[in-house]
Residue, then its C-alpha position, 0 to 999 in steps of 0.5 A: x507462520x505468516x508472511x508480512x508484506x510492508x506496502x504503503x498508503x502510496x497507493x491509495x488515489x489522493x484525497x482532498x483532505x491532507x489530514x484524511x485517515x486513510x481506511x482499508x476500503x479506500x479508492x487505489x491509484x495513488x500517483x505523485x508527481x516525482x514518482x507517477x508509478x509508485x502507487x501502482x507498483x504498491x498495489x501490482x506487488x500487493x497482488x503477486x504476494x496475495x496471489x503467489x504466497x497466498x494462495x498458490x503457498x498457501x501461507x497466511x499473508x499479512x499487508x500493511x499499508x504503513x505511511x511514510x513520515x517526514x518533516x520536522x514534526x515526525 
């Protein structure tokens, strides 16, 4: 049995290339003008999932950082 937490790529720091594909080792620290704490809240929630579910309860834990599709081509 495992627990899957769906996070978001909003936890990553901004990259100058809008077409950049994020990898797991990217810098964290995402922020947007319309929701400045969004990235911070995603990163904090991942920490709770890792520490509480994985370590305390002994559950295998998967964290997926999904992207958000929007716009005319989504």
